[in-house]
C-alpha positions as a Markdown table, in Angstrom:
| # | Residue | x | y | z |
|---|---|---|---|---|
| 1 | Met | 2.2 | -8.1 | 8.8 |
| 2 | Leu | 1.2 | -11.1 | 11.4 |
| 3 | Tyr | -2.0 | -11.4 | 12.7 |
| 4 | Leu | -3.3 | -14.1 | 15.4 |
| 5 | Gly | -6.0 | -15.6 | 15.8 |
| 6 | Val | -8.5 | -17.4 | 17.8 |
| 7 | Ser | -10.9 | -20.4 | 16.0 |
| 8 | Phe | -14.5 | -21.0 | 16.3 |
| 9 | Ala | -15.8 | -23.7 | 14.0 |
| 10 | Asp | -14.9 | -22.5 | 10.7 |
| 11 | Ala | -13.8 | -19.2 | 11.1 |
| 12 | Thr | -10.9 | -17.8 | 12.7 |
| 13 | Ile | -11.3 | -14.0 | 14.5 |
| 14 | Tyr | -7.9 | -11.7 | 14.2 |
| 15 | Gly | -7.7 | -8.2 | 14.2 |
| 16 | Thr | -5.6 | -5.5 | 15.9 |
| 17 | Leu | -6.0 | -2.8 | 18.6 |
| 18 | Glu | -3.7 | 0.3 | 18.6 |
| 19 | Gln | -3.3 | 3.7 | 20.0 |
| 20 | Thr | -0.2 | 6.3 | 19.6 |
| 21 | Tyr | 0.5 | 9.6 | 20.7 |
| 22 | Asn | 1.8 | 11.1 | 17.7 |
| 23 | Lys | 2.9 | 15.0 | 16.6 |
| 24 | Ser | 3.7 | 16.1 | 12.9 |
| 25 | Thr | 5.5 | 19.2 | 11.6 |
| 26 | Thr | 5.3 | 20.7 | 8.1 |
| 27 | Thr | 7.5 | 23.7 | 6.2 |
| 28 | Leu | 7.6 | 25.7 | 3.8 |
| 29 | Gly | 10.3 | 27.4 | 2.5 |
| 30 | Gly | 11.4 | 26.9 | 6.1 |
| 31 | Val | 8.6 | 28.5 | 7.8 |
| 32 | Val | 6.2 | 26.3 | 9.7 |
| 33 | Ile | 2.7 | 26.6 | 8.1 |
| 34 | Asn | 1.2 | 23.5 | 10.1 |
| 35 | Thr | 1.6 | 21.5 | 13.1 |
| 36 | Lys | -0.4 | 19.1 | 15.2 |
| 37 | Thr | -0.7 | 17.0 | 18.0 |
| 38 | Gly | -2.8 | 14.1 | 19.1 |
| 39 | Ile | -4.5 | 10.9 | 19.3 |
| 40 | Gly | -4.0 | 7.7 | 16.7 |
| 41 | Glu | -3.4 | 4.5 | 14.7 |
| 42 | Tyr | -0.3 | 5.0 | 13.5 |
| 43 | Gln | 2.0 | 1.4 | 13.3 |
| 44 | Thr | -0.4 | -0.8 | 11.3 |
| 45 | Gly | -2.8 | 2.0 | 9.5 |
| 46 | Gly | -5.9 | 1.5 | 11.5 |
| 47 | Ser | -7.3 | -0.5 | 14.2 |
| 48 | Leu | -9.0 | -3.7 | 12.6 |
| 49 | Ile | -11.1 | -7.1 | 13.1 |
| 50 | Gly | -11.5 | -9.5 | 10.6 |
| 51 | Phe | -13.1 | -13.4 | 9.9 |
| 52 | Lys | -11.4 | -16.0 | 7.6 |
| 53 | Gly | -11.9 | -19.4 | 6.8 |
| 54 | Ser | -12.1 | -22.6 | 4.8 |
| 55 | Glu | -13.3 | -25.5 | 4.0 |
| 56 | Asp | -12.2 | -28.9 | 2.6 |
| 57 | Leu | -14.8 | -29.8 | -0.8 |
| 58 | Gly | -13.4 | -33.0 | -1.2 |
| 59 | Ser | -11.3 | -33.8 | -4.0 |
| 60 | Gly | -8.4 | -31.5 | -3.2 |
| 61 | Leu | -10.5 | -29.0 | -3.6 |
| 62 | Lys | -11.1 | -26.0 | -1.3 |
| 63 | Ala | -13.2 | -23.0 | -0.7 |
| 64 | Ser | -11.4 | -20.0 | 1.6 |
| 65 | Tyr | -13.0 | -16.6 | 2.5 |
| 66 | Leu | -12.2 | -13.6 | 4.5 |
| 67 | Tyr | -14.1 | -10.1 | 5.4 |
| 68 | Glu | -11.9 | -7.2 | 7.4 |
| 69 | Met | -13.1 | -3.8 | 8.5 |
| 70 | Gly | -11.5 | -0.6 | 10.0 |
| 71 | Val | -12.2 | 0.2 | 13.3 |
| 72 | Asn | -11.4 | 3.9 | 15.0 |
| 73 | Leu | -10.7 | 3.8 | 18.9 |
| 74 | Gln | -10.9 | 7.2 | 19.1 |
| 75 | Thr | -14.4 | 8.5 | 18.1 |
| 76 | Ser | -17.4 | 7.1 | 17.3 |
| 77 | Ala | -17.6 | 9.4 | 14.4 |
| 78 | Ser | -16.6 | 6.6 | 11.9 |
| 79 | Ala | -18.4 | 3.6 | 11.0 |
| 80 | Pro | -16.3 | 0.1 | 10.5 |
| 81 | Ser | -14.8 | 0.5 | 6.6 |
| 82 | Asn | -14.2 | -2.0 | 4.5 |
| 83 | Arg | -10.4 | -2.9 | 3.9 |
| 84 | Gln | -10.7 | -6.6 | 2.3 |
| 85 | Gly | -13.4 | -9.2 | 1.5 |
| 86 | Phe | -13.2 | -12.0 | -0.9 |
| 87 | Ile | -13.7 | -15.3 | -1.2 |
| 88 | Gly | -11.7 | -17.9 | -3.2 |
| 89 | Leu | -11.4 | -21.7 | -4.3 |
| 90 | Ser | -7.7 | -23.4 | -4.4 |
| 91 | Gly | -7.0 | -27.0 | -5.6 |
| 92 | Gly | -4.6 | -28.6 | -8.2 |
| 93 | Phe | -5.2 | -25.4 | -10.6 |
| 94 | Gly | -3.8 | -23.1 | -8.4 |
| 95 | Ser | -5.6 | -20.8 | -6.4 |
| 96 | Val | -8.6 | -17.7 | -7.1 |
| 97 | Arg | -9.6 | -14.9 | -5.3 |
| 98 | Leu | -12.7 | -12.5 | -5.5 |
| 99 | Gly | -13.2 | -9.4 | -4.2 |
| 100 | Lys | -11.8 | -6.5 | -2.4 |
| 101 | Gln | -8.1 | -7.6 | -1.9 |
| 102 | Tyr | -4.1 | -6.0 | -1.4 |
| 103 | Ser | -3.0 | -5.8 | -4.7 |
| 104 | Ala | 0.2 | -8.0 | -6.3 |
| 105 | Thr | 2.3 | -4.8 | -6.7 |
| 106 | Phe | 1.8 | -3.4 | -3.5 |
| 107 | Leu | 2.2 | -7.0 | -1.2 |
| 108 | Asn | 5.5 | -6.9 | -3.4 |
| 109 | Ala | 7.0 | -3.4 | -2.6 |
| 110 | Val | 6.1 | -3.8 | 0.8 |
| 111 | Ala | 8.6 | -6.7 | 1.1 |
| 112 | Ala | 11.1 | -4.2 | 1.2 |
| 113 | Asp | 9.5 | -2.2 | 4.3 |
| 114 | Pro | 10.8 | -2.9 | 7.7 |
| 115 | Gly | 8.0 | -0.5 | 8.8 |
| 116 | Gly | 5.1 | -2.5 | 6.7 |
| 117 | Ala | 3.8 | 0.2 | 4.9 |
| 118 | Thr | 3.0 | 1.7 | 8.7 |
| 119 | Gly | 4.4 | 4.2 | 11.1 |
| 120 | Ala | 6.1 | 7.7 | 10.1 |
| 121 | Thr | 6.3 | 9.5 | 6.5 |
| 122 | Gly | 9.0 | 8.7 | 4.9 |
| 123 | Ala | 8.6 | 5.7 | 2.9 |
| 124 | Leu | 8.4 | 7.3 | -0.4 |
| 125 | Tyr | 7.2 | 4.1 | -2.4 |
| 126 | Leu | 4.0 | 4.3 | -0.7 |
| 127 | Ala | 3.5 | 7.8 | -3.0 |
| 128 | Pro | 2.7 | 6.0 | -6.5 |
| 129 | Met | 0.7 | 3.8 | -4.6 |
| 130 | Val | -2.6 | 6.1 | -4.8 |
| 131 | Gly | -4.5 | 7.6 | -7.5 |
| 132 | Tyr | -6.9 | 4.7 | -9.9 |
| 133 | Asn | -9.7 | 2.4 | -9.6 |
| 134 | Gly | -11.2 | 3.1 | -5.9 |
| 135 | Ser | -9.7 | 6.0 | -3.1 |
| 136 | Glu | -7.0 | 2.8 | -1.6 |
| 137 | Ala | -6.3 | 1.2 | -5.0 |
| 138 | Pro | -3.2 | 0.1 | -5.7 |
| 139 | Leu | -2.5 | -0.8 | -1.7 |
| 140 | Arg | -6.3 | -2.4 | -2.4 |
| 141 | Gln | -8.4 | -2.9 | -5.2 |
| 142 | Asp | -12.0 | -3.2 | -5.4 |
| 143 | Gln | -13.6 | -5.9 | -7.7 |
| 144 | Gly | -10.2 | -7.6 | -8.3 |
| 145 | Ile | -9.5 | -11.2 | -9.4 |
| 146 | Gln | -6.6 | -12.7 | -8.6 |
| 147 | Tyr | -4.9 | -16.0 | -9.9 |
| 148 | Asp | -2.1 | -18.1 | -8.6 |
| 149 | Leu | -1.0 | -20.3 | -11.3 |
| 150 | Pro | 0.1 | -23.8 | -9.8 |
| 151 | Ser | 3.9 | -23.6 | -8.6 |
| 152 | Phe | 6.1 | -25.7 | -10.6 |
| 153 | Val | 9.3 | -24.7 | -9.8 |
| 154 | Thr | 10.0 | -24.6 | -5.8 |
| 155 | Gly | 10.0 | -21.3 | -4.3 |
| 156 | Leu | 8.2 | -19.8 | -7.6 |
| 157 | Lys | 4.9 | -17.7 | -7.6 |
| 158 | Leu | 3.0 | -16.3 | -10.4 |
| 159 | Thr | -0.1 | -14.2 | -10.3 |
| 160 | Val | -2.1 | -12.9 | -12.6 |
| 161 | Thr | -4.6 | -10.0 | -11.6 |
| 162 | Lys | -8.0 | -8.7 | -13.2 |
| 163 | Val | -9.5 | -5.5 | -12.2 |
| 164 | Phe | -12.8 | -3.5 | -12.9 |
| 165 | Gly | -13.4 | 0.1 | -13.0 |
| 166 | Gly | -17.3 | -0.7 | -12.2 |
| 167 | Lys | -18.4 | 1.9 | -14.5 |
| 168 | Asn | -18.1 | 3.5 | -18.2 |
| 169 | Ser | -17.9 | 6.8 | -18.6 |
| 170 | Ala | -20.1 | 7.1 | -21.3 |
| 171 | Leu | -20.0 | 9.6 | -24.4 |
| 172 | Thr | -23.6 | 11.2 | -25.4 |
| 173 | Asn | -25.4 | 11.1 | -28.5 |
| 174 | Gly | -26.1 | 15.1 | -29.3 |
| 175 | Ser | -29.3 | 14.1 | -30.7 |
| 176 | Ser | -30.6 | 11.3 | -29.0 |
| 177 | Gly | -29.2 | 11.5 | -25.5 |
| 178 | Thr | -28.7 | 8.0 | -25.3 |
| 179 | Glu | -25.5 | 6.7 | -24.0 |
| 180 | Thr | -23.2 | 5.6 | -27.1 |
| 181 | Asn | -19.2 | 4.4 | -27.3 |
| 182 | Gly | -18.7 | 3.9 | -23.6 |
| 183 | Val | -14.9 | 4.4 | -22.5 |
| 184 | Lys | -13.9 | 2.0 | -19.8 |
| 185 | Thr | -12.4 | 4.2 | -17.0 |
| 186 | Gly | -10.2 | 2.3 | -13.9 |
| 187 | Asp | -10.4 | -1.6 | -15.4 |
| 188 | Gly | -7.0 | -2.8 | -14.8 |
| 189 | Thr | -5.0 | -5.9 | -15.7 |
| 190 | Gly | -1.5 | -6.9 | -14.1 |
| 191 | Phe | 0.8 | -9.9 | -13.3 |
| 192 | Ala | 3.6 | -10.6 | -10.8 |
| 193 | Ile | 6.0 | -13.1 | -10.5 |
| 194 | Asn | 8.8 | -13.7 | -7.3 |
| 195 | Tyr | 11.1 | -16.3 | -6.1 |
| 196 | Thr | 12.1 | -17.3 | -2.3 |
| 197 | Ser | 15.1 | -19.1 | -1.7 |
| 198 | Gly | 15.8 | -19.1 | 2.0 |
| 199 | Pro | 17.1 | -16.3 | 3.1 |
| 200 | Leu | 16.7 | -14.4 | -0.6 |
| 201 | Tyr | 13.5 | -13.0 | -2.0 |
| 202 | Val | 13.2 | -11.3 | -5.7 |
| 203 | Gly | 9.9 | -10.0 | -6.6 |
| 204 | Tyr | 8.4 | -8.1 | -10.1 |
| 205 | Ala | 5.2 | -6.9 | -10.3 |
| 206 | Thr | 3.2 | -4.8 | -12.8 |
| 207 | Asp | -0.6 | -3.2 | -13.0 |
| 208 | Thr | -1.6 | -1.0 | -16.3 |
| 209 | Val | -5.1 | 1.2 | -15.4 |
| 210 | Ile | -7.4 | 2.7 | -18.2 |
| 211 | Asn | -7.6 | 6.6 | -18.0 |
| 212 | Lys | -6.3 | 7.4 | -14.6 |
| 213 | Gly | -4.3 | 10.0 | -13.1 |
| 214 | Ile | -1.6 | 10.1 | -10.3 |
| 215 | Ser | -2.2 | 12.2 | -7.4 |
| 216 | Phe | 1.1 | 13.4 | -4.8 |
| 217 | Ala | -1.1 | 15.1 | -1.8 |
| 218 | Thr | 1.0 | 18.1 | -0.5 |
| 219 | Thr | -1.9 | 20.0 | 0.8 |
| 220 | Asp | -1.2 | 19.7 | 4.5 |
| 221 | Thr | -3.6 | 22.9 | 5.7 |
| 222 | Asp | -1.7 | 24.9 | 2.6 |
| 223 | Pro | -4.2 | 26.1 | 0.3 |
| 224 | Ala | -0.9 | 28.0 | -1.7 |
| 225 | Leu | 0.3 | 24.7 | -2.3 |
| 226 | Pro | -2.1 | 22.3 | -4.6 |
| 227 | Asp | -1.6 | 18.6 | -4.8 |
| 228 | Ile | 0.8 | 17.3 | -7.0 |
| 229 | Ile | -1.1 | 16.0 | -10.0 |
| 230 | Ile | -0.4 | 14.2 | -13.0 |
| 231 | Ala | -3.7 | 14.0 | -15.3 |
| 232 | Ala | -5.6 | 11.1 | -16.6 |
| 233 | Ser | -4.7 | 10.5 | -20.8 |
| 234 | Pro | -7.6 | 8.9 | -22.8 |
| 235 | Thr | -5.0 | 7.6 | -24.8 |
| 236 | Ser | -2.2 | 6.9 | -21.9 |
| 237 | Lys | -2.6 | 4.2 | -19.7 |
| 238 | Asn | -1.8 | 4.3 | -16.2 |
| 239 | Lys | 1.4 | 1.9 | -15.4 |
| 240 | Leu | 2.6 | 0.7 | -12.1 |
| 241 | Asn | 5.8 | -1.0 | -12.1 |
| 242 | Thr | 7.7 | -2.1 | -9.0 |
| 243 | Leu | 10.4 | -4.8 | -8.5 |
| 244 | Thr | 12.1 | -5.9 | -5.0 |
| 245 | Ala | 14.9 | -7.7 | -3.9 |
| 246 | Thr | 15.2 | -8.8 | 0.3 |
| 247 | Tyr | 18.1 | -10.6 | 1.9 |
| 248 | Asn | 18.0 | -12.2 | 5.5 |
| 249 | Leu | 21.6 | -12.4 | 6.6 |
| 250 | Gly | 20.6 | -13.1 | 10.6 |
| 251 | Met | 22.2 | -10.7 | 11.4 |
| 252 | Ala | 19.6 | -8.2 | 9.9 |
| 253 | Lys | 17.4 | -8.2 | 6.8 |
| 254 | Leu | 18.1 | -5.8 | 4.0 |
| 255 | Gly | 15.7 | -4.5 | 1.4 |
| 256 | Tyr | 15.9 | -2.7 | -1.9 |
| 257 | Asn | 12.7 | -1.6 | -4.4 |
| 258 | Thr | 11.8 | 0.6 | -7.1 |
| 259 | Thr | 8.6 | 2.2 | -7.5 |
| 260 | Lys | 7.8 | 4.1 | -11.2 |
| 261 | Met | 4.0 | 5.1 | -12.1 |
| 262 | Ser | 3.7 | 6.7 | -15.5 |
| 263 | Val | 1.2 | 8.3 | -17.7 |
| 264 | Gly | 2.3 | 8.3 | -21.1 |
| 265 | Ser | 5.9 | 10.4 | -20.5 |
| 266 | Gln | 4.7 | 11.1 | -16.9 |
| 267 | Ser | 5.8 | 9.3 | -14.0 |
| 268 | Leu | 6.6 | 9.4 | -10.3 |
| 269 | Ser | 9.6 | 7.2 | -9.8 |
| 270 | Thr | 10.9 | 6.3 | -6.5 |
| 271 | Thr | 13.8 | 4.4 | -4.6 |
| 272 | Leu | 13.6 | 2.5 | -1.1 |
| 273 | Met | 16.7 | 0.8 | 0.8 |
| 274 | Ser | 16.3 | -0.6 | 3.8 |
| 275 | Val | 17.5 | -2.4 | 7.3 |
| 276 | Asn | 16.1 | -4.6 | 10.0 |
| 277 | Val | 18.2 | -5.5 | 12.7 |
| 278 | Pro | 16.7 | -7.8 | 15.5 |
| 279 | Leu | 18.1 | -7.4 | 19.1 |
| 280 | Gly | 16.2 | -9.7 | 21.3 |
| 281 | Ala | 12.9 | -8.7 | 22.1 |
| 282 | Ala | 13.4 | -5.4 | 20.2 |
| 283 | Ser | 14.6 | -4.6 | 16.4 |
| 284 | Val | 15.3 | -1.6 | 15.2 |
| 285 | Phe | 14.9 | -0.5 | 11.5 |
| 286 | Leu | 15.6 | 2.4 | 9.1 |
| 287 | Ser | 14.9 | 2.9 | 5.3 |
| 288 | Ser | 16.5 | 5.6 | 2.8 |
| 289 | Ser | 14.2 | 6.8 | -0.2 |
| 290 | Ser | 14.1 | 9.1 | -2.9 |
| 291 | Gly | 11.8 | 10.2 | -5.6 |
| 292 | Lys | 10.8 | 12.4 | -8.6 |
| 293 | Ile | 8.2 | 13.6 | -10.4 |
| 294 | Thr | 8.4 | 14.2 | -14.0 |
| 295 | Ser | 7.6 | 18.2 | -15.1 |
| 296 | Gly | 4.3 | 17.4 | -16.5 |
| 297 | Ser | 2.5 | 17.6 | -12.9 |
| 298 | Thr | 1.0 | 20.2 | -11.9 |
| 299 | Leu | 3.8 | 21.4 | -9.9 |
| 300 | Gly | 5.9 | 21.3 | -12.6 |
| 301 | Ala | 9.5 | 18.7 | -12.0 |
| 302 | Val | 9.8 | 17.9 | -8.0 |
| 303 | Asn | 12.6 | 15.7 | -6.3 |
| 304 | Leu | 11.8 | 14.2 | -3.3 |
| 305 | Ser | 13.9 | 12.0 | 0.0 |
| 306 | Gly | 12.6 | 10.4 | 2.5 |
| 307 | Thr | 13.6 | 8.6 | 6.0 |
| 308 | Gln | 12.0 | 6.4 | 7.9 |
| 309 | Tyr | 13.6 | 4.8 | 11.2 |
| 310 | Gly | 12.1 | 3.0 | 14.2 |
| 311 | Val | 12.2 | 0.6 | 17.5 |
| 312 | Asn | 9.9 | -2.0 | 18.4 |
| 313 | Tyr | 9.9 | -4.0 | 21.4 |
| 314 | Gly | 7.6 | -6.7 | 22.0 |
| 315 | Leu | 6.3 | -6.9 | 25.4 |
| 316 | Ser | 4.4 | -10.6 | 24.8 |
| 317 | Lys | 3.9 | -12.2 | 21.9 |
| 318 | Arg | 1.5 | -10.1 | 20.9 |
| 319 | Thr | 1.8 | -6.6 | 22.3 |
| 320 | Val | 4.7 | -4.4 | 21.3 |
| 321 | Ala | 5.7 | -1.0 | 22.2 |
| 322 | Tyr | 7.3 | 1.3 | 19.6 |
| 323 | Val | 8.6 | 4.4 | 18.7 |
| 324 | His | 9.0 | 5.5 | 15.2 |
| 325 | Ala | 9.9 | 8.5 | 13.8 |
| 326 | Gly | 10.6 | 10.2 | 9.7 |
| 327 | Lys | 10.6 | 13.1 | 7.0 |
| 328 | Val | 9.8 | 13.7 | 3.1 |
| 329 | Asp | 10.9 | 16.8 | 1.5 |
| 330 | Ala | 9.7 | 17.7 | -1.6 |
| 331 | Glu | 11.8 | 20.4 | -3.4 |
| 332 | Leu | 9.5 | 22.1 | -6.3 |
| 333 | Thr | 10.5 | 24.7 | -8.7 |
| 334 | Thr | 10.7 | 27.7 | -6.0 |
| 335 | Thr | 10.2 | 26.4 | -2.9 |
| 336 | Thr | 11.1 | 23.4 | -0.5 |
| 337 | Lys | 8.6 | 21.6 | 1.5 |
| 338 | Lys | 9.2 | 19.3 | 4.6 |
| 339 | Ile | 7.2 | 17.0 | 6.5 |
| 340 | Ser | 8.4 | 15.4 | 9.5 |
| 341 | Asn | 6.1 | 13.5 | 12.6 |
| 342 | Tyr | 7.0 | 11.0 | 15.4 |
| 343 | Gly | 5.0 | 8.3 | 17.1 |
| 344 | Ile | 5.0 | 6.4 | 20.4 |
| 345 | Gly | 2.9 | 4.0 | 21.0 |
| 346 | Val | 1.2 | 0.1 | 21.8 |
| 347 | His | 0.3 | -2.3 | 19.8 |
| 348 | His | -2.0 | -5.4 | 20.4 |
| 349 | Ser | -2.7 | -8.5 | 17.9 |
| 350 | Phe | -5.6 | -11.3 | 18.5 |
């Protein structure tokens, strides 16, 4: 998503502010179990303010930094949250960034989503994007190192990632109580490769994380239907793979993504196809998703389908009015759960 900024010396201050009227409805077996209306932040997934900048160190070396925090416009109950925060160096060796940042797997997958990982329910590739190494991972990864290799082919980019879980899950010695044989939990590695040439983008990214499970939220105030969980395994690593392709025809941009997260033989896999059509100051988009959770989860096998669509209208370079809507159907062993919602809002960037 594009953020506009105002520069002060070596720093750029940027951000987004947004308010949306939205409504969601959840049914279970055709019976409404929950409805909710209110004011929120829809298109961006939350208002934010950030600071970024760079410094030329000479000899082709450059230092850079970024700190970004989420802010709540509805109430004063929530303190600002740390969305991203990293420092980096770049030069002839490539570039390296240390800190909390968007993962390469997420950035690859979101390239096919005309809603930009925001807006209404329905873009199912986001379902595997939960469950390990921090509450937001793998969308944003805590304690991460990302290294972009030097480009040796025009349009080709290679990225290597190392993530630290931050804490051992320690086994104890029964006689002395001292920690022995600590087992790392949440440590991860990954790599990404993508190629851009004119209107074409193709990318593949993968992450592997130790001893973490998968969670797909289904409760929505219904205690009779627990979240779908594929438990962590001490012997099987959590693996996330995502493959994306987009092509801009001018009159429309087409997108395709397939994403799979697995723990051993158990998995959550999704496929998304999308189209985004510019119409002057407006743009219209549609995405259609399908997915499957294997029988190893707490609720058995689950078939998923989702749709998301919307209209964005640029009132100016910085201000957009929009209407977004979407739905997700989860076909369980004994019943079907459906979640639908829509939002009408205004988004301003600075």
